[in-house]
C-alpha positions as CSV (number, residue, x, y, z in Angstrom):
1,M,0.0,0.0,0.0
2,P,1.4,3.4,-0.9
3,D,1.9,6.0,1.8
4,N,-1.2,8.1,2.4
5,V,-3.0,10.1,5.0
6,H,-3.7,7.1,7.2
7,Y,-0.8,4.7,6.3
8,K,3.0,4.9,6.1
9,D,5.5,2.2,5.5
10,L,7.7,1.5,8.6
11,N,11.4,2.2,8.1
12,P,14.1,2.6,10.9
13,I,15.6,5.5,9.1
14,S,12.7,7.5,10.4
15,F,14.1,7.0,14.0
16,L,17.1,9.0,13.0
17,D,15.0,11.6,11.1
18,R,12.9,12.3,14.3
19,S,15.7,12.3,16.8
20,A,17.9,14.6,14.7
21,S,14.8,17.0,14.6
22,V,13.8,16.6,18.3
23,Y,17.3,16.3,19.9
24,P,19.6,18.0,17.5
25,D,22.2,19.0,20.2
26,K,21.9,16.0,22.4
27,P,24.8,13.4,22.4
28,A,24.0,10.5,20.0
29,V,27.3,8.7,19.7
30,S,30.2,8.7,22.1
31,Y,33.6,7.0,21.5
32,G,36.6,8.0,23.6
33,D,36.9,11.8,23.3
34,T,34.7,11.8,20.2
35,V,31.0,12.8,20.7
36,Y,28.6,13.4,17.9
37,S,25.3,15.2,18.5
38,Y,22.2,13.9,16.8
39,S,22.5,16.6,14.2
40,Q,26.1,15.6,13.5
41,F,25.2,11.9,13.5
42,N,22.5,12.6,10.9
43,D,24.9,14.7,8.7
44,R,27.5,11.8,8.8
45,V,24.9,9.3,7.8
46,N,23.8,11.5,5.0
47,S,27.4,11.8,3.8
48,L,27.8,8.1,3.9
49,A,24.6,7.6,1.8
50,G,25.8,10.2,-0.7
51,A,29.3,8.7,-1.0
52,L,27.8,5.2,-1.5
53,K,25.4,6.6,-4.1
54,A,28.3,8.4,-5.9
55,V,30.2,5.1,-6.4
56,G,27.2,3.4,-7.9
57,V,25.3,1.8,-5.0
58,E,21.6,1.7,-5.9
59,R,18.5,0.5,-4.1
60,G,18.8,-3.2,-3.3
61,D,22.6,-3.4,-3.6
62,R,24.6,-4.9,-0.7
63,V,27.1,-2.9,1.3
64,A,29.3,-5.0,3.7
65,F,30.8,-3.7,6.9
66,L,33.6,-5.5,8.7
67,V,34.0,-3.1,11.6
68,P,34.0,-3.5,15.4
69,N,31.7,-1.5,17.7
70,I,32.8,2.0,16.8
71,P,30.9,4.9,15.2
72,A,31.4,3.8,11.6
73,M,29.7,0.5,12.3
74,L,26.7,2.4,13.7
75,E,26.6,4.7,10.7
76,G,26.6,1.6,8.6
77,H,23.2,0.8,9.9
78,Y,21.8,4.1,8.5
79,G,23.8,5.2,5.5
80,P,22.9,2.2,3.1
81,L,19.4,2.2,4.5
82,K,18.9,5.8,3.6
83,I,19.4,5.0,-0.1
84,G,17.5,1.7,0.0
85,A,20.6,-0.5,0.0
86,V,21.1,-3.6,2.1
87,L,23.6,-3.8,5.0
88,V,25.7,-7.0,5.4
89,A,27.4,-6.7,8.8
90,I,30.2,-9.3,9.0
91,N,31.4,-11.0,12.2
92,I,34.9,-9.7,12.8
93,R,36.0,-12.9,14.3
94,L,35.6,-14.9,11.1
95,S,38.4,-16.4,9.1
96,A,39.4,-15.0,5.7
97,R,37.8,-18.0,3.9
98,E,34.4,-17.3,5.7
99,I,34.6,-13.6,5.1
100,S,35.3,-14.3,1.4
101,Y,32.3,-16.6,1.2
102,I,29.9,-14.1,2.7
103,L,31.1,-11.3,0.5
104,N,30.7,-13.4,-2.6
105,H,27.4,-15.0,-1.6
106,S,25.8,-11.7,-0.7
107,G,27.2,-10.0,-3.8
108,A,28.4,-7.0,-1.8
109,K,29.3,-4.1,-4.0
110,V,31.2,-2.1,-1.4
111,L,33.2,-3.3,1.6
112,V,33.9,-1.0,4.4
113,F,36.5,-2.6,6.8
114,D,38.5,-1.6,9.8
115,S,42.2,-1.4,9.0
116,E,42.9,-3.9,11.8
117,F,41.7,-6.5,9.3
118,G,43.6,-5.1,6.4
119,N,45.9,-8.2,6.1
120,V,42.8,-10.4,6.0
121,I,41.2,-8.4,3.2
122,D,44.5,-8.0,1.3
123,N,44.8,-11.8,1.2
124,I,41.3,-12.3,-0.3
125,K,40.7,-9.1,-2.3
126,D,41.5,-10.9,-5.6
127,E,38.7,-13.5,-4.7
128,L,36.0,-10.7,-4.6
129,P,34.8,-9.9,-8.1
130,N,31.7,-8.1,-7.0
131,V,33.4,-5.7,-4.7
132,S,34.1,-2.5,-6.7
133,R,35.2,-0.3,-3.8
134,F,37.2,-0.9,-0.7
135,V,36.9,1.7,2.2
136,Q,39.2,1.5,5.2
137,V,38.2,2.8,8.6
138,V,41.4,3.9,10.4
139,D,41.1,3.8,14.1
140,T,43.7,1.9,16.1
141,V,45.8,0.6,13.1
142,S,47.3,2.5,10.2
143,K,45.8,2.2,6.8
144,N,46.9,-0.8,4.7
145,A,48.6,0.7,1.7
146,S,48.3,-2.5,-0.3
147,I,44.5,-2.1,-0.7
148,D,43.3,0.6,-3.1
149,G,40.5,2.8,-1.9
150,P,39.8,5.7,0.3
151,E,39.9,6.1,4.1
152,Y,36.5,6.2,5.6
153,E,36.5,9.9,6.6
154,E,37.8,10.8,3.0
155,F,35.0,8.7,1.7
156,L,32.4,10.7,3.7
157,A,34.0,14.0,2.6
158,S,33.6,12.9,-1.1
159,A,29.9,12.9,-0.9
160,P,28.1,15.5,-3.1
161,E,26.3,18.2,-1.2
162,G,22.6,17.9,-0.5
163,E,20.1,15.4,0.9
164,H,20.7,11.8,-0.3
165,R,17.6,9.6,0.0
166,T,16.1,6.8,-2.0
167,P,12.9,5.4,-0.5
168,L,12.2,1.7,-0.3
169,E,9.6,0.3,-2.6
170,S,7.9,-1.5,0.3
171,E,8.3,-2.0,4.1
172,E,8.9,-5.6,3.2
173,D,12.1,-4.8,1.3
174,A,15.2,-6.2,2.8
175,I,17.5,-3.8,4.6
176,A,20.0,-6.2,6.2
177,I,21.4,-9.7,5.6
178,N,22.9,-11.4,8.6
179,Y,24.9,-14.5,8.2
180,T,24.4,-17.3,10.7
181,S,25.9,-20.8,10.8
182,G,23.6,-23.6,9.5
183,T,23.7,-27.3,10.1
184,T,25.0,-27.8,6.6
185,G,28.1,-25.9,7.6
186,M,27.6,-23.1,5.0
187,P,26.5,-19.8,6.5
188,K,23.0,-18.7,5.6
189,G,22.0,-15.2,4.9
190,V,19.1,-14.2,7.0
191,L,16.9,-11.4,5.4
192,Y,15.6,-8.6,7.6
193,H,12.9,-6.5,6.2
194,S,12.2,-2.9,7.0
195,R,8.9,-3.4,8.9
196,G,10.5,-6.2,11.0
197,A,13.5,-4.2,12.0
198,Y,11.4,-1.2,12.9
199,L,9.1,-3.2,15.2
200,A,11.9,-5.3,16.6
201,A,13.7,-2.1,17.6
202,L,10.7,-0.8,19.3
203,G,10.3,-4.1,21.0
204,E,13.7,-3.7,22.6
205,V,12.7,-0.2,23.8
206,L,9.6,-1.5,25.4
207,E,11.1,-4.6,27.0
208,S,14.2,-2.9,28.4
209,G,12.6,0.4,29.3
210,M,14.8,2.8,27.4
211,T,14.2,6.6,27.2
212,F,15.9,9.7,25.9
213,R,18.0,9.5,29.1
214,T,19.4,6.1,28.1
215,N,23.1,5.6,27.9
216,Y,23.5,2.4,26.0
217,L,27.0,0.6,26.2
218,W,27.8,-1.4,23.2
219,T,29.0,-4.7,24.8
220,L,27.0,-6.7,22.2
221,P,28.5,-6.9,18.8
222,M,26.6,-4.8,16.2
223,F,27.2,-7.6,13.7
224,H,25.1,-9.9,15.8
225,C,21.5,-9.5,14.5
226,N,22.3,-5.8,14.0
227,G,22.9,-5.6,17.7
228,W,19.6,-7.2,18.4
229,C,18.2,-4.1,16.6
230,Y,19.4,-1.8,19.4
231,T,21.3,0.0,16.7
232,W,17.9,1.4,15.7
233,G,16.2,1.2,19.1
234,V,18.5,3.5,21.0
235,T,18.3,6.0,18.2
236,A,14.4,5.8,18.3
237,V,14.3,7.2,21.8
238,G,17.1,9.7,21.4
239,G,19.5,7.7,23.6
240,N,23.3,7.9,23.6
241,H,25.3,5.1,21.9
242,L,28.4,4.5,23.9
243,C,30.7,2.6,21.4
244,L,33.2,0.1,22.7
245,R,35.8,-1.3,20.4
246,R,36.7,-4.3,22.7
247,V,34.8,-5.7,25.7
248,E,37.1,-5.8,28.7
249,P,35.6,-6.0,32.2
250,G,37.8,-3.1,33.5
251,E,36.7,-0.8,30.7
252,V,33.1,-1.9,31.0
253,Y,33.1,-1.0,34.7
254,R,34.8,2.3,34.0
255,Q,32.2,3.3,31.5
256,I,29.4,2.3,33.9
257,R,31.0,4.4,36.6
258,E,32.0,7.4,34.6
259,E,29.5,7.6,31.7
260,G,26.4,6.7,33.6
261,V,25.6,3.5,31.7
262,S,21.9,2.7,32.0
263,H,21.5,-0.2,29.6
264,M,23.7,-2.9,28.0
265,C,23.2,-6.3,26.3
266,C,25.5,-9.3,26.1
267,A,25.8,-13.0,26.1
268,P,26.1,-14.8,29.5
269,T,29.8,-15.3,28.9
270,I,30.4,-11.5,29.1
271,L,28.5,-11.4,32.4
272,T,30.7,-14.3,33.6
273,S,33.9,-12.4,32.7
274,M,32.5,-9.3,34.5
275,Y,31.7,-10.9,37.9
276,S,34.7,-13.2,37.8
277,S,37.1,-10.3,37.1
278,P,39.4,-8.8,39.8
279,D,37.8,-5.5,38.8
280,A,34.4,-6.7,40.1
281,E,35.2,-6.0,43.7
282,S,33.1,-3.2,45.2
283,Q,31.4,-2.4,41.9
284,D,28.0,-1.0,42.1
285,L,25.8,-1.7,39.1
286,S,22.6,-0.2,40.6
287,G,20.6,1.5,37.8
288,V,22.1,-0.7,35.0
289,T,19.6,-2.9,33.1
290,I,21.3,-5.8,31.3
291,M,19.5,-7.9,28.7
292,T,21.3,-11.2,28.2
293,A,20.7,-13.8,25.5
294,G,22.6,-15.8,22.9
295,A,22.8,-18.8,25.3
296,P,20.9,-19.9,28.3
297,P,22.4,-18.2,31.4
298,A,22.8,-20.4,34.5
299,P,20.9,-19.1,37.6
300,Q,24.3,-18.5,39.1
301,V,25.2,-15.9,36.4
302,I,21.9,-14.0,37.0
303,R,22.3,-14.2,40.8
304,S,25.9,-13.0,40.7
305,M,25.1,-9.9,38.5
306,E,22.1,-9.0,40.5
307,Q,23.9,-9.1,43.8
308,M,26.1,-6.4,42.3
309,G,22.9,-4.3,41.8
310,A,22.2,-4.9,38.1
311,E,18.7,-5.8,36.8
312,I,18.9,-8.8,34.5
313,L,16.5,-9.3,31.7
314,H,16.7,-12.8,30.2
315,A,15.7,-12.9,26.5
316,Y,15.8,-15.7,23.9
317,G,15.8,-15.7,20.1
318,L,17.8,-16.4,17.0
319,T,19.3,-14.6,14.1
320,E,16.1,-15.5,12.2
321,T,14.0,-13.6,14.8
322,Y,15.9,-10.3,14.7
323,G,17.5,-11.4,18.0
324,P,15.3,-11.8,21.0
325,H,11.8,-13.1,20.5
326,T,11.0,-13.9,24.1
327,I,11.5,-12.3,27.5
328,C,11.3,-13.8,30.9
329,A,8.8,-11.3,32.0
330,I,9.1,-10.5,35.7
331,Q,5.9,-11.1,37.7
332,P,4.8,-9.0,40.7
333,S,4.4,-12.2,42.7
334,W,8.1,-12.8,42.5
335,D,8.9,-9.7,44.6
336,G,9.2,-11.7,47.9
337,L,11.3,-14.6,46.5
338,S,14.8,-15.3,47.7
339,P,17.7,-14.5,45.2
340,E,18.1,-18.2,44.5
341,E,14.4,-18.7,43.7
342,L,14.2,-15.6,41.6
343,A,17.3,-16.6,39.6
344,N,15.9,-20.0,38.9
345,L,12.8,-18.5,37.5
346,K,14.6,-15.8,35.5
347,A,16.7,-18.5,33.9
348,R,13.7,-19.6,31.9
349,Q,13.3,-18.2,28.3
350,G,9.8,-16.9,29.1
351,V,7.1,-15.5,26.9
352,P,6.8,-13.6,23.6
353,F,8.0,-10.0,23.3
354,I,5.1,-7.5,23.2
355,V,5.7,-7.0,19.4
356,A,5.7,-10.8,18.9
357,D,2.1,-10.9,20.0
358,T,1.3,-14.6,20.7
359,G,3.7,-15.9,18.1
360,L,5.3,-18.6,20.2
361,R,4.5,-22.3,20.7
362,V,6.2,-25.5,21.8
363,V,5.0,-28.3,19.5
364,D,5.3,-32.1,18.9
365,P,6.3,-33.5,15.5
366,D,2.7,-33.2,14.4
367,M,2.7,-29.4,15.1
368,K,0.3,-29.9,18.1
369,D,1.0,-28.0,21.3
370,V,2.8,-30.0,24.0
371,A,1.3,-30.1,27.4
372,R,2.0,-27.2,29.6
373,D,3.3,-29.4,32.4
374,G,7.0,-28.4,32.4
375,S,7.9,-32.0,31.4
376,Q,6.9,-32.8,27.8
377,M,9.5,-31.5,25.4
378,G,8.8,-30.1,21.9
379,E,10.3,-27.8,19.4
380,V,10.0,-24.0,19.8
381,V,8.3,-22.4,16.8
382,M,7.7,-18.8,16.2
383,R,5.9,-16.4,13.8
384,G,5.2,-12.6,13.6
385,N,6.6,-9.4,12.4
386,N,10.0,-10.2,14.0
387,V,10.6,-13.4,12.0
388,M,12.9,-13.1,9.0
389,S,11.5,-13.0,5.6
390,G,13.7,-15.9,4.5
391,Y,17.2,-16.9,3.7
392,F,19.0,-15.0,0.9
393,S,19.1,-17.0,-2.3
394,D,18.0,-20.2,-0.6
395,E,14.4,-21.0,-1.2
396,S,14.8,-24.6,-0.1
397,A,16.1,-23.7,3.3
398,T,13.5,-21.1,3.7
399,S,10.7,-23.6,2.9
400,T,12.0,-26.0,5.4
401,A,12.4,-23.4,8.2
402,F,8.8,-22.2,7.5
403,E,7.1,-25.6,7.4
404,G,3.6,-25.5,8.7
405,D,3.6,-21.7,8.4
406,W,5.7,-21.3,11.5
407,F,9.5,-20.7,11.9
408,H,11.2,-23.8,13.3
409,S,13.9,-22.9,15.7
410,G,15.4,-26.3,16.1
411,D,15.5,-25.8,19.9
412,L,13.7,-28.2,22.2
413,A,11.9,-26.8,25.3
414,V,9.2,-27.5,27.9
415,W,6.2,-25.3,28.4
416,H,5.3,-24.5,32.0
417,D,1.8,-24.1,33.3
418,D,2.3,-20.3,33.6
419,G,3.0,-20.0,29.9
420,Y,6.8,-19.7,30.2
421,I,9.0,-21.8,28.0
422,E,12.4,-23.3,29.2
423,L,14.9,-24.7,26.7
424,Q,16.2,-28.2,27.4
425,D,18.1,-29.4,24.3
426,R,19.0,-28.5,20.7
427,A,17.6,-30.3,17.8
428,K,20.0,-28.8,15.3
429,D,23.6,-29.6,15.3
430,I,24.5,-26.0,16.3
431,I,26.9,-25.4,19.1
432,I,26.5,-22.1,20.9
433,S,29.7,-21.1,22.5
434,G,29.8,-17.7,24.3
435,G,26.8,-16.5,22.2
436,E,28.6,-17.5,18.9
437,N,26.9,-20.0,16.6
438,I,29.1,-22.9,15.5
439,S,28.1,-25.4,13.0
440,S,29.4,-28.9,14.0
441,Q,29.3,-30.0,10.4
442,E,31.4,-27.0,9.2
443,V,34.1,-28.0,11.8
444,E,33.9,-31.6,10.8
445,K,34.4,-30.8,7.2
446,V,37.6,-28.9,8.0
447,I,39.0,-31.7,10.3
448,M,38.3,-34.2,7.6
449,E,40.7,-32.3,5.4
450,H,43.6,-33.6,7.6
451,E,45.3,-36.5,5.9
452,G,45.5,-38.4,9.3
453,V,41.7,-38.3,9.9
454,L,39.4,-41.1,8.8
455,E,36.2,-40.1,10.4
456,V,35.1,-37.3,12.8
457,S,32.1,-36.2,14.8
458,V,31.9,-32.9,16.6
459,V,29.5,-32.1,19.5
460,G,29.2,-29.3,22.0
461,V,30.4,-30.3,25.5
462,P,29.9,-28.4,28.8
463,D,32.3,-25.5,29.5
464,E,32.2,-23.4,32.7
465,R,33.3,-20.2,30.9
466,W,31.7,-20.4,27.4
467,G,28.6,-22.6,28.2
468,E,29.7,-25.1,25.7
469,V,32.6,-25.7,23.3
470,P,33.2,-28.0,20.4
471,K,34.8,-31.4,21.1
472,A,36.0,-33.6,18.2
473,F,35.7,-37.4,18.3
474,V,38.2,-38.7,15.8
475,M,38.9,-42.0,14.1
476,A,42.4,-41.8,12.8
477,R,43.7,-43.4,9.7
478,D,45.7,-46.7,10.2
479,G,49.3,-45.9,10.4
480,S,48.9,-42.2,10.9
481,V,50.3,-40.2,13.7
482,V,48.0,-37.3,14.7
483,T,47.7,-35.6,18.0
484,E,45.1,-33.4,19.7
485,D,47.3,-30.4,19.4
486,D,47.9,-31.1,15.7
487,L,44.2,-31.1,14.9
488,I,43.3,-28.1,17.0
489,Q,46.0,-26.0,15.3
490,F,45.0,-27.5,11.8
491,T,41.5,-26.3,12.4
492,R,42.5,-22.9,13.8
493,D,44.5,-22.3,10.7
494,R,41.4,-22.7,8.5
495,I,38.4,-21.3,10.3
496,A,37.7,-18.8,13.1
497,H,39.6,-19.8,16.3
498,F,36.4,-19.9,18.4
499,K,35.1,-22.6,16.1
500,A,38.1,-25.0,16.5
501,P,37.6,-27.9,18.9
502,K,38.9,-27.3,22.5
503,Y,39.2,-31.1,22.9
504,V,39.9,-34.1,20.7
505,E,39.3,-37.7,21.7
506,F,40.5,-40.5,19.5
507,G,38.8,-43.9,19.1
508,E,36.0,-45.8,17.4
509,L,32.9,-43.9,16.7
510,P,29.4,-45.2,17.7
511,K,27.3,-46.1,14.6
512,T,23.9,-47.4,13.6
513,A,23.5,-50.6,11.6
514,T,23.6,-48.6,8.4
515,G,26.9,-47.0,9.4
516,K,25.6,-43.6,10.4
517,I,27.5,-42.0,13.3
518,Q,25.3,-41.8,16.4
519,K,26.1,-38.3,17.4
520,Y,23.6,-38.3,20.2
521,V,25.5,-41.1,22.0
522,L,28.6,-38.9,22.1
523,R,26.6,-36.0,23.3
524,E,24.8,-38.0,26.0
525,K,28.2,-39.2,27.4
526,E,29.6,-35.7,27.6
527,W,26.4,-34.2,29.2
528,E,25.9,-37.0,31.7
529,G,25.1,-35.5,35.1
530,Q,24.1,-32.1,33.7
531,E,20.6,-30.9,34.4
532,K,20.2,-29.8,30.9
533,R,21.9,-30.5,27.6
534,I,22.1,-26.8,26.7
535,Q,23.5,-24.1,28.9
536,G,25.3,-20.8,29.1
537,S,28.3,-19.9,31.2
538,K,28.1,-20.9,34.9
539,L,31.7,-20.0,36.1
540,I,31.6,-19.0,39.7
């Protein structure tokens, strides 16, 4: 429907338009000694849009950013959007091979990258036929002279004068592609449409209680589900984005203390690093609201942070749901509970976000709701405005994910009698380590490249710091001499280090009568004695 007197397409760019008008002189972005007001932020975004347009970026084209949580990455969420282009925010922890795959699969026309990753890009630049312009963000590392293309600030300055804007054709148009690991081992491009991003951003505002007084600390990577859409949500209320290049407990505590941090988001492993750090002693987190997701937090994690004064909001979702889809909504009746009882309840994944309406179920294989008895397990399925529009250039995977007209998460949960869900296991062979998705099959394929390996199976095993980490079970070739250290290093040389197995065990692999490896047998052995076979960090 075209815009008219009673209808307007939803587009997150309107959040910046409004805040630049309402709060022109208010701090919008802070990074070290650099502070941009909303008026300045808006001008920089317009320059980025103009510069992109001047080098041939048109509506629907993809623009990739390989940048940490600094102002340029935040601007990347608005500049392409303003001219109808599509942002591809790439995980900075990925290997060169993975980055090359994403750039080629997405067909990115422009790559904006931090010069810290200059050597990586230099090694793959000849493999990227679609990338017509490289732009370097120079922050902590000097510009890589081996790569042609302007420095980011020069690129902004090259923009023609005037307003640069190309409207989307529809609020269902894609505005971002976020790559997530799949069980096939090849990353899938998750398509976010304008309407979904707009509503997901407002959902975060509603659930976390942000206002124009919000000082949001960027402890969550902006490349993860577009920062769970907080990249747009903080701007919507006129809050201040406190950029953070690296997450270190001491620096996080300093910003909380000196910058008046009111909100932050992170995976449980970050919380674990915070309360287990020597810097944690005597820290007062009163007034800080922390949303955690990415892996189920142990009650111990929640309890430890709340004892320091923070308010913990536990959310759950996937890349395919724009980040969080559920929230463990706090009930008035919980006020009198002990810290232990409260933490146990808050460790559940909860109920749908306000913007998700009632788009959450736990179902059996016939798509019938499981009993709400906290015992019968089923698969978590979702639907609503904050579900992806599909996988980029992968109709088959999209059809499978949307079977029965619901999005299938691949996660198994129980449904309690109060309507709250609680994850129990994972149907997909995805390992979530410290909030990062790792495809077991992707790791297996790499290990199988080693000449000394005959067969391999990779599963997630419990880890106190990361929640779970990959472990490889290997059947070596007869006569070969291969060690645990050999295989770990072999894998680290080929994919992101966090995906490499932390442990390797050699021996026969359990198999079915038809010769299929029984991965569940390996998983059961490793998780024996654990309350659940899916967990977040629980380091005390």
